[in-house]
Biopython code that builds the backbone (N, CA, C, O; Angstrom):
import numpy as np
from Bio.PDB.StructureBuilder import StructureBuilder

atoms = [
    (1, "MET", "N", (81.404, 105.538, 128.710)),
    (1, "MET", "CA", (82.296, 105.301, 127.808)),
    (1, "MET", "C", (82.462, 105.209, 126.914)),
    (1, "MET", "O", (81.815, 104.311, 126.375)),
    (2, "ASN", "N", (83.613, 106.173, 125.838)),
    (2, "ASN", "CA", (83.737, 106.298, 124.621)),
    (2, "ASN", "C", (84.694, 105.109, 124.080)),
    (2, "ASN", "O", (85.648, 104.848, 124.812)),
    (3, "THR", "N", (84.581, 104.488, 123.097)),
    (3, "THR", "CA", (84.859, 103.479, 122.428)),
    (3, "THR", "C", (86.502, 103.706, 121.288)),
    (3, "THR", "O", (86.508, 104.158, 120.143)),
    (4, "ILE", "N", (87.574, 103.279, 121.999)),
    (4, "ILE", "CA", (88.657, 103.825, 120.671)),
    (4, "ILE", "C", (89.228, 102.654, 120.279)),
    (4, "ILE", "O", (89.579, 101.904, 121.190)),
    (5, "THR", "N", (89.451, 102.229, 118.913)),
    (5, "THR", "CA", (89.757, 100.955, 118.326)),
    (5, "THR", "C", (91.032, 100.979, 117.349)),
    (5, "THR", "O", (90.735, 101.066, 116.158)),
    (6, "PRO", "N", (92.272, 100.921, 117.624)),
    (6, "PRO", "CA", (93.299, 101.104, 116.701)),
    (6, "PRO", "C", (92.440, 100.554, 115.477)),
    (6, "PRO", "O", (91.449, 99.824, 115.445)),
    (7, "LEU", "N", (93.160, 101.154, 114.518)),
    (7, "LEU", "CA", (93.382, 101.107, 113.223)),
    (7, "LEU", "C", (94.520, 100.629, 112.214)),
    (7, "LEU", "O", (94.569, 99.744, 111.359)),
    (8, "GLU", "N", (95.352, 101.524, 112.646)),
    (8, "GLU", "CA", (96.797, 101.508, 111.376)),
    (8, "GLU", "C", (97.587, 102.505, 112.667)),
    (8, "GLU", "O", (97.179, 102.985, 113.725)),
    (9, "LYS", "N", (98.882, 102.512, 111.961)),
    (9, "LYS", "CA", (99.774, 102.966, 113.007)),
    (9, "LYS", "C", (101.364, 102.859, 111.461)),
    (9, "LYS", "O", (101.891, 101.834, 111.029)),
    (10, "LEU", "N", (101.646, 104.287, 111.069)),
    (10, "LEU", "CA", (102.764, 104.120, 110.336)),
    (10, "LEU", "C", (103.579, 105.053, 111.305)),
    (10, "LEU", "O", (103.293, 105.758, 112.273)),
    (11, "THR", "N", (104.743, 104.734, 110.599)),
    (11, "THR", "CA", (105.980, 105.320, 110.974)),
    (11, "THR", "C", (106.488, 106.006, 109.886)),
    (11, "THR", "O", (107.214, 105.250, 109.239)),
    (12, "ILE", "N", (106.394, 107.532, 109.226)),
    (12, "ILE", "CA", (106.857, 108.327, 108.145)),
    (12, "ILE", "C", (108.711, 108.000, 108.210)),
    (12, "ILE", "O", (109.403, 108.643, 109.000)),
    (13, "PRO", "N", (109.252, 107.074, 107.397)),
    (13, "PRO", "CA", (110.485, 107.081, 107.614)),
    (13, "PRO", "C", (111.636, 108.828, 107.233)),
    (13, "PRO", "O", (112.800, 108.868, 107.631)),
    (14, "LEU", "N", (111.135, 109.773, 106.625)),
    (14, "LEU", "CA", (111.917, 110.861, 106.330)),
    (14, "LEU", "C", (111.882, 111.634, 107.624)),
    (14, "LEU", "O", (112.957, 111.885, 108.170)),
    (15, "GLY", "N", (110.573, 112.097, 108.253)),
    (15, "GLY", "CA", (110.478, 112.606, 109.626)),
    (15, "GLY", "C", (110.547, 112.168, 110.534)),
    (15, "GLY", "O", (110.996, 112.859, 111.448)),
    (16, "GLY", "N", (110.206, 110.978, 110.769)),
    (16, "GLY", "CA", (110.086, 110.179, 112.068)),
    (16, "GLY", "C", (108.718, 110.652, 112.276)),
    (16, "GLY", "O", (109.021, 111.257, 113.304)),
    (17, "GLN", "N", (107.775, 110.826, 112.189)),
    (17, "GLN", "CA", (106.087, 111.304, 112.568)),
    (17, "GLN", "C", (105.750, 109.781, 112.862)),
    (17, "GLN", "O", (106.161, 108.789, 112.259)),
    (18, "VAL", "N", (104.971, 109.855, 113.850)),
    (18, "VAL", "CA", (104.323, 108.636, 113.960)),
    (18, "VAL", "C", (102.944, 109.038, 113.562)),
    (18, "VAL", "O", (102.576, 110.155, 113.927)),
    (19, "ILE", "N", (102.040, 108.220, 112.797)),
    (19, "ILE", "CA", (100.606, 108.581, 112.649)),
    (19, "ILE", "C", (99.724, 107.211, 113.042)),
    (19, "ILE", "O", (99.913, 106.036, 112.727)),
    (20, "GLU", "N", (98.898, 107.708, 113.688)),
    (20, "GLU", "CA", (97.969, 106.422, 114.142)),
    (20, "GLU", "C", (96.424, 107.224, 113.894)),
    (20, "GLU", "O", (96.032, 108.362, 114.152)),
    (21, "LEU", "N", (95.807, 106.077, 113.292)),
    (21, "LEU", "CA", (94.225, 106.226, 112.941)),
    (21, "LEU", "C", (93.938, 105.271, 113.727)),
    (21, "LEU", "O", (94.620, 104.266, 113.927)),
    (22, "GLN", "N", (92.626, 105.627, 114.340)),
    (22, "GLN", "CA", (91.265, 105.179, 115.332)),
    (22, "GLN", "C", (90.443, 105.493, 114.846)),
    (22, "GLN", "O", (90.357, 106.417, 114.038)),
    (23, "GLN", "N", (89.291, 104.494, 115.389)),
    (23, "GLN", "CA", (87.903, 104.332, 115.076)),
    (23, "GLN", "C", (87.635, 105.366, 116.385)),
    (23, "GLN", "O", (88.397, 105.527, 117.338)),
    (24, "LEU", "N", (86.665, 105.853, 116.214)),
    (24, "LEU", "CA", (86.218, 106.702, 117.550)),
    (24, "LEU", "C", (84.606, 106.691, 117.799)),
    (24, "LEU", "O", (83.891, 107.593, 117.362)),
    (25, "ASP", "N", (84.050, 105.469, 118.619)),
    (25, "ASP", "CA", (82.480, 105.298, 118.985)),
    (25, "ASP", "C", (82.257, 105.888, 120.325)),
    (25, "ASP", "O", (82.930, 105.586, 121.311)),
    (26, "TYR", "N", (81.243, 106.778, 120.319)),
    (26, "TYR", "CA", (80.645, 107.246, 121.438)),
    (26, "TYR", "C", (79.900, 106.852, 122.039)),
    (26, "TYR", "O", (78.816, 106.548, 121.541)),
    (27, "GLU", "N", (80.167, 106.677, 123.426)),
    (27, "GLU", "CA", (78.794, 105.711, 124.113)),
    (27, "GLU", "C", (77.423, 106.045, 124.172)),
    (27, "GLU", "O", (76.542, 105.277, 124.557)),
    (28, "ALA", "N", (77.227, 107.428, 123.709)),
    (28, "ALA", "CA", (75.843, 108.044, 123.260)),
    (28, "ALA", "C", (75.418, 107.754, 121.791)),
    (28, "ALA", "O", (74.431, 108.327, 121.329)),
    (29, "GLY", "N", (76.129, 106.895, 121.065)),
    (29, "GLY", "CA", (75.943, 106.934, 119.635)),
    (29, "GLY", "C", (76.127, 107.599, 118.872)),
    (29, "GLY", "O", (76.857, 108.561, 119.115)),
    (30, "GLY", "N", (75.555, 107.428, 117.545)),
    (30, "GLY", "CA", (75.635, 108.310, 116.951)),
    (30, "GLY", "C", (76.924, 107.466, 115.466)),
    (30, "GLY", "O", (77.281, 106.290, 115.410)),
    (31, "MET", "N", (77.293, 108.587, 114.525)),
    (31, "MET", "CA", (78.086, 108.070, 113.372)),
    (31, "MET", "C", (79.428, 107.554, 114.264)),
    (31, "MET", "O", (79.657, 108.046, 115.368)),
    (32, "SER", "N", (80.153, 106.679, 113.766)),
    (32, "SER", "CA", (81.901, 106.656, 114.281)),
    (32, "SER", "C", (82.746, 108.008, 113.358)),
    (32, "SER", "O", (82.307, 108.541, 112.339)),
    (33, "LEU", "N", (83.769, 108.265, 113.915)),
    (33, "LEU", "CA", (84.521, 108.986, 113.511)),
    (33, "LEU", "C", (85.866, 108.583, 113.373)),
    (33, "LEU", "O", (86.029, 107.510, 113.953)),
    (34, "LEU", "N", (86.861, 108.992, 112.860)),
    (34, "LEU", "CA", (88.113, 108.687, 112.154)),
    (34, "LEU", "C", (88.881, 109.498, 112.852)),
    (34, "LEU", "O", (88.964, 110.658, 112.449)),
    (35, "ARG", "N", (89.667, 109.081, 114.118)),
    (35, "ARG", "CA", (90.665, 110.009, 114.816)),
    (35, "ARG", "C", (92.202, 109.788, 114.220)),
    (35, "ARG", "O", (92.695, 108.669, 114.080)),
    (36, "THR", "N", (92.795, 110.872, 113.934)),
    (36, "THR", "CA", (94.042, 110.948, 113.341)),
    (36, "THR", "C", (94.948, 111.496, 114.398)),
    (36, "THR", "O", (94.837, 112.666, 114.765)),
    (37, "ARG", "N", (95.772, 110.747, 114.857)),
    (37, "ARG", "CA", (96.576, 111.125, 115.706)),
    (37, "ARG", "C", (98.305, 111.502, 115.247)),
    (37, "ARG", "O", (99.232, 110.696, 115.159)),
    (38, "ILE", "N", (98.321, 112.460, 115.094)),
    (38, "ILE", "CA", (99.783, 112.765, 114.095)),
    (38, "ILE", "C", (101.240, 113.085, 115.593)),
    (38, "ILE", "O", (101.046, 114.012, 116.380)),
    (39, "ARG", "N", (102.326, 112.338, 115.708)),
    (39, "ARG", "CA", (102.898, 112.756, 116.700)),
    (39, "ARG", "C", (104.459, 113.051, 116.248)),
    (39, "ARG", "O", (105.172, 112.182, 115.746)),
    (40, "GLU", "N", (104.866, 114.359, 116.493)),
    (40, "GLU", "CA", (106.147, 114.590, 115.750)),
    (40, "GLU", "C", (107.102, 115.354, 116.588)),
    (40, "GLU", "O", (107.146, 116.583, 116.642)),
    (41, "LYS", "N", (108.150, 114.222, 117.480)),
    (41, "LYS", "CA", (108.837, 114.239, 118.932)),
    (41, "LYS", "C", (107.458, 114.632, 119.671)),
    (41, "LYS", "O", (106.374, 114.084, 119.469)),
    (42, "SER", "N", (107.758, 115.879, 120.728)),
    (42, "SER", "CA", (107.124, 116.237, 121.653)),
    (42, "SER", "C", (105.470, 116.475, 121.346)),
    (42, "SER", "O", (104.527, 116.377, 122.131)),
    (43, "ARG", "N", (105.478, 116.821, 119.922)),
    (43, "ARG", "CA", (104.102, 117.644, 119.716)),
    (43, "ARG", "C", (103.055, 116.766, 119.248)),
    (43, "ARG", "O", (103.447, 115.793, 118.603)),
    (44, "PHE", "N", (101.662, 116.903, 119.447)),
    (44, "PHE", "CA", (100.734, 115.909, 118.778)),
    (44, "PHE", "C", (99.953, 116.988, 118.284)),
    (44, "PHE", "O", (99.982, 118.155, 118.675)),
    (45, "THR", "N", (98.989, 116.305, 117.056)),
    (45, "THR", "CA", (98.124, 117.153, 116.290)),
    (45, "THR", "C", (96.961, 115.798, 116.688)),
    (45, "THR", "O", (97.351, 114.659, 116.945)),
    (46, "VAL", "N", (95.679, 116.165, 116.671)),
    (46, "VAL", "CA", (94.991, 115.171, 116.805)),
    (46, "VAL", "C", (93.672, 115.708, 116.267)),
    (46, "VAL", "O", (93.324, 116.842, 116.595)),
    (47, "PHE", "N", (92.870, 114.920, 115.410)),
    (47, "PHE", "CA", (91.658, 115.877, 114.766)),
    (47, "PHE", "C", (91.097, 114.329, 114.509)),
    (47, "PHE", "O", (91.732, 113.283, 114.380)),
    (48, "GLU", "N", (89.351, 114.639, 114.478)),
    (48, "GLU", "CA", (88.639, 113.811, 113.921)),
    (48, "GLU", "C", (87.624, 113.907, 112.804)),
    (48, "GLU", "O", (87.241, 115.077, 112.831)),
    (49, "ILE", "N", (86.938, 113.201, 111.743)),
    (49, "ILE", "CA", (86.497, 113.471, 110.652)),
    (49, "ILE", "C", (85.474, 112.392, 110.262)),
    (49, "ILE", "O", (85.726, 111.195, 110.393)),
    (50, "ASP", "N", (84.590, 112.745, 109.894)),
    (50, "ASP", "CA", (83.520, 111.899, 109.427)),
    (50, "ASP", "C", (83.699, 111.078, 108.754)),
    (50, "ASP", "O", (84.814, 111.193, 108.244)),
    (51, "PRO", "N", (83.098, 110.097, 108.382)),
    (51, "PRO", "CA", (83.582, 108.951, 107.225)),
    (51, "PRO", "C", (83.227, 109.649, 105.827)),
    (51, "PRO", "O", (83.882, 109.112, 104.935)),
    (52, "ASP", "N", (82.402, 110.670, 105.351)),
    (52, "ASP", "CA", (82.561, 111.258, 103.783)),
    (52, "ASP", "C", (83.837, 112.008, 103.355)),
    (52, "ASP", "O", (84.434, 112.073, 102.280)),
    (53, "SER", "N", (84.109, 112.706, 104.916)),
    (53, "SER", "CA", (85.503, 113.510, 104.762)),
    (53, "SER", "C", (86.733, 112.626, 104.749)),
    (53, "SER", "O", (87.683, 113.072, 104.106)),
    (54, "ALA", "N", (86.898, 111.359, 105.392)),
    (54, "ALA", "CA", (87.767, 110.656, 105.600)),
    (54, "ALA", "C", (87.700, 109.973, 104.000)),
    (54, "ALA", "O", (88.795, 109.610, 103.572)),
    (55, "ARG", "N", (86.691, 109.800, 103.227)),
    (55, "ARG", "CA", (86.824, 109.380, 101.927)),
    (55, "ARG", "C", (87.261, 110.050, 100.711)),
    (55, "ARG", "O", (87.728, 109.574, 99.677)),
    (56, "GLN", "N", (86.977, 111.430, 101.097)),
    (56, "GLN", "CA", (87.573, 112.716, 100.025)),
    (56, "GLN", "C", (89.161, 112.666, 100.090)),
    (56, "GLN", "O", (89.943, 112.783, 99.146)),
    (57, "TRP", "N", (89.457, 112.455, 101.489)),
    (57, "TRP", "CA", (90.773, 112.799, 101.950)),
    (57, "TRP", "C", (91.643, 111.731, 101.542)),
    (57, "TRP", "O", (92.784, 111.996, 101.163)),
    (58, "GLY", "N", (91.132, 110.308, 101.590)),
    (58, "GLY", "CA", (91.929, 108.893, 101.203)),
    (58, "GLY", "C", (91.973, 109.170, 99.396)),
    (58, "GLY", "O", (93.022, 109.132, 98.753)),
    (59, "SER", "N", (90.694, 109.427, 98.828)),
    (59, "SER", "CA", (90.677, 109.741, 97.651)),
    (59, "SER", "C", (91.892, 110.647, 96.987)),
    (59, "SER", "O", (92.536, 110.446, 95.957)),
    (60, "ALA", "N", (91.958, 111.598, 97.847)),
    (60, "ALA", "CA", (93.033, 112.941, 97.304)),
    (60, "ALA", "C", (94.121, 112.847, 97.464)),
    (60, "ALA", "O", (94.840, 113.601, 96.808)),
    (61, "LEU", "N", (94.926, 111.611, 98.674)),
    (61, "LEU", "CA", (95.959, 111.074, 98.977)),
    (61, "LEU", "C", (96.102, 109.901, 97.844)),
    (61, "LEU", "O", (97.076, 109.964, 97.093)),
    (62, "LEU", "N", (95.317, 109.012, 97.722)),
    (62, "LEU", "CA", (95.871, 107.968, 96.296)),
    (62, "LEU", "C", (95.908, 108.575, 94.935)),
    (62, "LEU", "O", (96.596, 108.036, 94.069)),
    (63, "ARG", "N", (95.162, 109.753, 94.652)),
    (63, "ARG", "CA", (94.967, 110.645, 93.310)),
    (63, "ARG", "C", (96.485, 111.144, 93.243)),
    (63, "ARG", "O", (97.045, 111.256, 92.153)),
    (64, "TRP", "N", (97.105, 111.427, 94.401)),
    (64, "TRP", "CA", (98.524, 111.994, 94.516)),
    (64, "TRP", "C", (99.831, 110.689, 94.624)),
    (64, "TRP", "O", (100.865, 110.596, 93.963)),
    (65, "ALA", "N", (99.467, 110.079, 95.367)),
    (65, "ALA", "CA", (100.626, 109.201, 95.209)),
    (65, "ALA", "C", (100.232, 108.245, 93.518)),
    (65, "ALA", "O", (101.191, 107.851, 92.855)),
    (66, "ASP", "N", (99.356, 108.087, 93.216)),
    (66, "ASP", "CA", (98.855, 107.348, 91.997)),
    (66, "ASP", "C", (100.047, 108.351, 90.714)),
    (66, "ASP", "O", (100.722, 107.835, 89.824)),
    (67, "SER", "N", (99.985, 109.318, 90.934)),
    (67, "SER", "CA", (100.164, 110.194, 90.084)),
    (67, "SER", "C", (101.902, 110.607, 90.280)),
    (67, "SER", "O", (102.617, 110.995, 89.356)),
    (68, "GLN", "N", (102.266, 110.447, 91.464)),
    (68, "GLN", "CA", (104.028, 110.178, 91.897)),
    (68, "GLN", "C", (104.513, 108.954, 91.286)),
    (68, "GLN", "O", (105.515, 108.782, 90.592)),
    (69, "ALA", "N", (103.578, 108.093, 91.687)),
    (69, "ALA", "CA", (104.210, 106.957, 90.778)),
    (69, "ALA", "C", (104.400, 106.478, 89.295)),
    (69, "ALA", "O", (105.296, 105.803, 88.788)),
    (70, "ASN", "N", (103.411, 106.973, 88.830)),
    (70, "ASN", "CA", (103.904, 107.592, 87.392)),
    (70, "ASN", "C", (104.769, 108.207, 86.696)),
    (70, "ASN", "O", (105.376, 108.044, 85.638)),
    (71, "ASP", "N", (104.673, 109.188, 87.782)),
    (71, "ASP", "CA", (106.181, 110.220, 87.422)),
    (71, "ASP", "C", (107.671, 109.359, 87.494)),
    (71, "ASP", "O", (108.630, 109.328, 86.723)),
    (72, "VAL", "N", (107.383, 108.666, 88.823)),
    (72, "VAL", "CA", (108.365, 108.224, 89.083)),
    (72, "VAL", "C", (109.233, 106.529, 87.735)),
    (72, "VAL", "O", (110.378, 106.144, 87.497)),
    (73, "SER", "N", (107.656, 106.047, 87.219)),
    (73, "SER", "CA", (107.543, 104.947, 86.374)),
    (73, "SER", "C", (108.301, 105.708, 85.085)),
    (73, "SER", "O", (109.248, 105.174, 84.508)),
    (74, "ALA", "N", (107.812, 106.917, 84.733)),
    (74, "ALA", "CA", (108.382, 107.409, 83.592)),
    (74, "ALA", "C", (109.925, 108.183, 83.460)),
    (74, "ALA", "O", (110.488, 108.231, 82.366)),
    (75, "GLN", "N", (110.585, 108.826, 84.799)),
    (75, "GLN", "CA", (111.966, 108.907, 84.849)),
    (75, "GLN", "C", (112.733, 107.378, 84.725)),
    (75, "GLN", "O", (113.763, 107.146, 84.092)),
    (76, "THR", "N", (112.110, 106.634, 85.334)),
    (76, "THR", "CA", (112.750, 105.060, 85.300)),
    (76, "THR", "C", (113.033, 104.631, 83.738)),
    (76, "THR", "O", (114.200, 104.687, 83.350)),
    (77, "THR", "N", (112.140, 104.260, 82.950)),
    (77, "THR", "CA", (111.756, 103.973, 81.390)),
    (77, "THR", "C", (112.518, 105.124, 80.886)),
    (77, "THR", "O", (113.693, 104.905, 80.591)),
    (78, "ASN", "N", (112.111, 106.163, 80.755)),
    (78, "ASN", "CA", (112.961, 107.383, 79.898)),
    (78, "ASN", "C", (113.813, 108.448, 80.756)),
    (78, "ASN", "O", (113.652, 109.650, 80.969)),
    (79, "PRO", "N", (114.934, 107.372, 81.222)),
    (79, "PRO", "CA", (115.864, 108.537, 81.991)),
    (79, "PRO", "C", (116.366, 109.820, 80.990)),
    (79, "PRO", "O", (116.565, 109.809, 79.775)),
    (80, "GLN", "N", (116.490, 110.907, 81.951)),
    (80, "GLN", "CA", (117.039, 111.878, 81.237)),
    (80, "GLN", "C", (118.686, 111.563, 81.348)),
    (80, "GLN", "O", (119.079, 111.141, 82.435)),
    (81, "VAL", "N", (119.547, 111.728, 80.399)),
    (81, "VAL", "CA", (120.790, 111.679, 80.324)),
    (81, "VAL", "C", (121.390, 113.042, 80.524)),
    (81, "VAL", "O", (120.921, 113.864, 79.738)),
    (82, "PRO", "N", (122.249, 113.494, 81.310)),
    (82, "PRO", "CA", (122.969, 114.669, 80.955)),
    (82, "PRO", "C", (123.757, 114.774, 79.964)),
    (82, "PRO", "O", (124.548, 113.892, 79.632)),
    (83, "GLU", "N", (123.558, 116.312, 79.162)),
    (83, "GLU", "CA", (124.477, 116.803, 78.232)),
    (83, "GLU", "C", (126.010, 116.975, 78.412)),
    (83, "GLU", "O", (126.692, 117.425, 77.492)),
]
sb = StructureBuilder()
sb.init_structure("model")
sb.init_model(0)
sb.init_chain("A")
sb.init_seg("    ")
for serial, (resi, resn, name, xyz) in enumerate(atoms, 1):
    if name == "N":
        sb.init_residue(resn, " ", resi, " ")
    sb.init_atom(name, np.array(xyz, "f"), 0.0, 1.0, " ", f" {name:<3s}", serial, name[0])
structure = sb.get_structure()
């Protein structure tokens, strides 16, 4: 039997989607995969990726989040005053 280990569960505040991250280990062996399950109301999207792809995706998410934090920080320290 394959083994599924829950890793993380997030509920997205704006859309209410639920994202679950799980580690998937096949009974036959081989590398572990990261299973991502996204539930949006009654619709599910499920996909599994290898460690290298997860690393690339995670880095891309962090780069984007960091760029947004910098934008928010700049807006807070230098607010635009309407004329």
